C-alpha positions in Angstrom: -17.0 9.8 19.9 -15.4 8.5 16.7 -11.6 8.5 16.8 -9.3 8.9 13.8 -5.7 7.7 14.2 -3.0 8.5 11.6 -0.3 6.0 11.3 2.9 6.0 9.2 3.3 2.5 7.8 6.4 0.6 6.5 8.7 2.8 8.5 10.0 3.0 12.1 10.2 6.8 12.2 7.5 9.5 11.9 7.0 11.5 8.7 8.3 8.6 6.5 6.7 5.6 5.0 3.0 5.8 3.9 0.5 7.6 6.1 -3.0 6.1 6.6 -5.9 7.2 8.6 -7.7 4.5 10.6 -11.3 4.8 11.9 -12.6 2.0 14.1 -16.4 2.1 14.2 -18.9 0.2 16.4 -21.0 -0.6 13.3 -21.0 0.0 9.5 -21.7 3.4 8.1 -23.1 4.2 4.6 -20.7 4.5 1.7 -21.2 8.2 1.2 -20.1 9.0 4.7 -17.0 6.7 4.4 -16.0 8.4 1.2 -16.6 11.9 2.6 -14.3 11.2 5.6 -11.6 9.8 3.3 -11.8 12.8 1.2 -11.5 15.0 4.3 -8.5 13.1 5.5 -6.9 13.4 2.0 -4.4 10.6 2.4 -3.7 7.9 -0.1 -6.0 5.6 2.0 -8.3 5.8 5.0 -9.3 2.5 6.6 -12.7 1.9 8.2 -13.3 -1.2 10.3 -15.9 -2.6 12.7 -16.0 -5.8 14.7 -17.5 -9.1 13.6 -16.3 -11.1 16.6 -13.3 -10.9 19.0 -10.2 -10.6 16.8 -12.1 -10.3 13.6 -13.2 -7.2 11.7 -14.8 -6.0 8.5 -12.3 -3.7 6.7 -12.7 -1.3 3.8 -10.2 1.2 2.3 -10.9 4.5 0.5 -8.7 6.9 -1.3 -9.9 10.5 -1.4 -12.0 9.6 -4.5 -12.7 5.9 -4.7 -12.9 2.6 -2.7 -10.1 0.1 -3.4 -10.1 -3.6 -3.2 -6.7 -4.2 -1.6 -4.4 -2.0 0.5 -1.4 -3.0 2.4 -0.2 0.0 4.3 -3.7 0.9 5.7 -4.2 -2.8 6.8 -0.8 -2.6 8.6 -2.0 0.7 10.2 -5.3 -0.9 11.2 -3.6 -3.8 13.0 -1.3 -1.3 14.7 -4.3 0.8 16.0 -6.2 -2.3 17.2 -3.1 -3.6 19.1 -2.7 -0.2 20.7 -6.4 -0.3 21.9 -9.1 -2.9 22.0 -7.0 -6.0 20.9 -4.0 -5.8 23.2 -4.2 -9.5 24.0 -4.5 -10.9 20.5 -1.4 -11.8 18.5 -3.4 -12.5 15.3 -6.2 -10.4 13.7 -8.5 -11.3 10.9 -10.0 -8.9 8.4 -13.0 -9.6 6.0 -12.4 -7.5 2.9 -13.2 -7.3 -0.8 -10.1 -9.4 -1.4 -11.1 -12.2 1.0 -9.9 -12.8 4.5 -6.6 -11.1 5.3 -4.6 -11.7 8.5 -2.1 -9.7 10.5 0.2 -11.1 13.2 2.7 -9.2 15.4 6.3 -10.4 15.7 8.1 -8.0 18.1 8.2 -4.6 16.5 7.2 -5.9 13.1 3.7 -6.7 11.7 3.2 -9.5 9.1 0.3 -9.4 6.7 -1.0 -12.5 5.0 -2.0 -11.3 1.5 -2.7 -12.9 -1.9 0.1 -13.0 -4.4 -0.7 -11.2 -7.6 2.0 -12.0 -10.1 2.2 -10.0 -13.3 1.7 -11.7 -16.7 3.8 -10.4 -19.6 1.9 -8.1 -22.0 2.6 -5.6 -24.7 2.6 -1.9 -23.5 -0.7 -0.1 -23.9 -0.6 2.7 -26.4 0.7 5.9 -24.9 2.1 4.2 -21.7 5.8 4.8 -22.3 5.2 8.4 -23.4 3.0 9.1 -20.3 5.9 7.8 -18.1 8.5 9.8 -20.0 10.4 6.7 -20.9 12.7 6.8 -24.0 14.0 3.2 -23.6 11.9 0.1 -23.6 11.6 -1.7 -20.2 13.2 -5.1 -19.6 9.7 -6.4 -18.7 6.1 -5.3 -18.9 3.5 -7.2 -17.1 0.0 -6.8 -15.7 -1.9 -8.3 -12.7 -5.7 -7.8 -12.5 -5.4 -4.1 -11.8 -1.9 -2.7 -12.4 1.0 -2.7 -14.7 4.6 -3.6 -13.7 7.6 -2.3 -15.7 11.1 -3.4 -14.9 13.7 -0.8 -15.9 17.4 -1.2 -16.4 18.6 0.7 -13.3 17.7 2.1 -9.9 18.6 5.6 -11.3 16.1 5.1 -14.1 13.3 4.3 -11.6 14.2 7.4 -9.5 14.2 9.6 -12.6 10.7 8.7 -13.9 8.7 11.8 -14.2 5.2 10.9 -15.4 2.7 13.2 -17.1 -0.1 12.4 -14.6 -2.8 13.7 -16.9 -1.9 11.4 -19.7 -1.2 8.5 -17.4 -4.6 8.9 -15.6 -6.4 8.8 -19.0 -5.1 5.3 -19.8 -7.4 2.3 -19.1 -5.6 1.0 -16.0 -5.5 1.6 -12.3 -1.8 2.0 -11.4 1.7 1.5 -12.7 4.7 0.1 -10.8 8.2 0.9 -12.0 11.0 -1.2 -10.5 14.7 -2.2 -10.8 17.4 -4.0 -8.9 18.7 -1.9 -5.9 22.2 -0.7 -6.6 23.2 0.4 -3.1 22.6 -0.9 0.4 22.3 2.6 1.9 18.9 4.2 1.2 17.2 7.3 2.5 16.0 6.6 6.0 18.9 4.5 7.2 21.4 1.9 6.1 19.4 -1.2 5.1 19.8 -3.7 2.4 17.2 -3.8 -0.4 17.0 -6.2 -3.3 14.9 -3.9 -5.5 13.5 -0.4 -5.6 10.1 0.7 -6.9 7.7 3.5 -7.4 3.9 3.4 -7.8 1.7 5.8 -9.7 -2.2 5.8 -9.5 -3.6 9.1 -10.8 -6.9 7.5 -11.8 -7.5 6.6 -8.2 -6.8 10.1 -6.9 -3.1 9.4 -5.8 -0.5 10.6 -8.3 2.4 8.8 -6.5 1.8 6.6 -3.5 4.6 6.8 -0.9 4.8 3.1 0.0 2.4 0.6 -1.6 1.9 -2.7 0.2 -0.5 -4.2 -2.4 2.1 -3.5 -5.2 4.5 -5.8 -3.3 2.1 -8.7 -3.8 3.3 -8.4 -7.4 6.8 -7.1 -6.9 7.6 -9.8 -4.4 7.0 -12.8 -6.7 8.7 -10.9 -9.6 11.9 -10.3 -7.7 11.9 -13.6 -5.7 12.1 -15.4 -9.1 14.9 -13.2 -10.3 17.1 -13.3 -7.2 16.4 -16.9 -6.4 15.1 -16.5 -2.9 11.6 -16.7 -1.3 12.3 -13.6 0.9 13.2 -10.3 -0.6 13.2 -6.7 0.6 11.9 -3.7 -1.4 12.6 0.0 -1.0 9.9 2.3 -2.4 11.8 5.3 -3.6 9.2 8.0 -3.1 9.9 11.3 -1.4 9.0 9.7 2.0 10.4 6.3 1.2 9.8 3.0 3.1 10.9 -0.7 3.3 8.7 -3.7 2.7 10.0 -7.2 3.4 8.2 -9.9 1.3 8.0 -13.6 1.9 6.6 -15.5 -1.1 4.5 -18.6 -0.2 3.0 -20.0 -3.4 -0.2 -18.1 -4.0 0.2 -16.0 -0.9 2.8 -13.5 0.3 3.7 -12.1 3.7 4.2 -8.4 3.7 6.3 -7.4 6.7 6.7 -3.9 8.0 6.8 -1.5 10.9 4.5 1.3 12.0 4.3 4.4 14.2 1.4 6.5 15.3 1.7 10.3 14.5 -1.7 11.7 15.2 -4.8 11.0 17.3 -8.0 13.0 16.8 -11.8 12.6 16.9 -14.6 13.6 14.6 -16.7 16.4 15.8 -20.4 15.8 16.3 -21.4 17.6 13.2 -19.2 15.3 11.1 -21.0 12.2 12.2 -24.2 13.0 10.2 -24.5 11.8 6.6 -23.1 14.2 4.1 -25.6 16.4 2.3 
């Protein structure tokens, strides 16, 4: 039996935050099978992990179309699933990934992920970017990390109003785009909580037009806003349709991403789905 668990991450209630599928295997499977399962799940990410030693796992993440090098919400979901099952006694988990070793530790009802910081470097906007996002006013800041662009807009309302042309955006030579601004109200959808900034994340080239809550984006957003508000700890609200909160603690070249999780679905793959895809 191979179980699949669907977990909503960066939320404390079902049907909010970012859903991820988690598949814990006894041993590695070939890439084609992993990608086929992720396509079948059709979520922004499906996480696959298998044990290396007690408390340590190999971890890979797939969108419906590609493998990605870093994913926060599916790592949060993976730790949650392990603590509900085979790792009930471990307070810290280690994951070997394409982005190096990542760690998760539980702190009450919260999970803290130890991730690399990926600050954005200022750049000129790529040709066609602003038009693809439907922006008529230049952003306050445009920067890039290794994979994605960050645009700081002048208001929360402007972030919420962005309506990309996903065909044009996906044709640009980049993975994803973050748009962000200072939060203007303490009450956000999902409950009265304070946020320092809001954001949205678009990644049509990776098979995800708009990601509900993007942990890896906060490796860039956290340092960006920590510098602007003058604190090492900041809270972001990702203003997608589902919405979710990410607390970020900046520690030099590392960040802590802190969030909550809830299981919404448990299933198992049928015997016929365990064979390699044809």
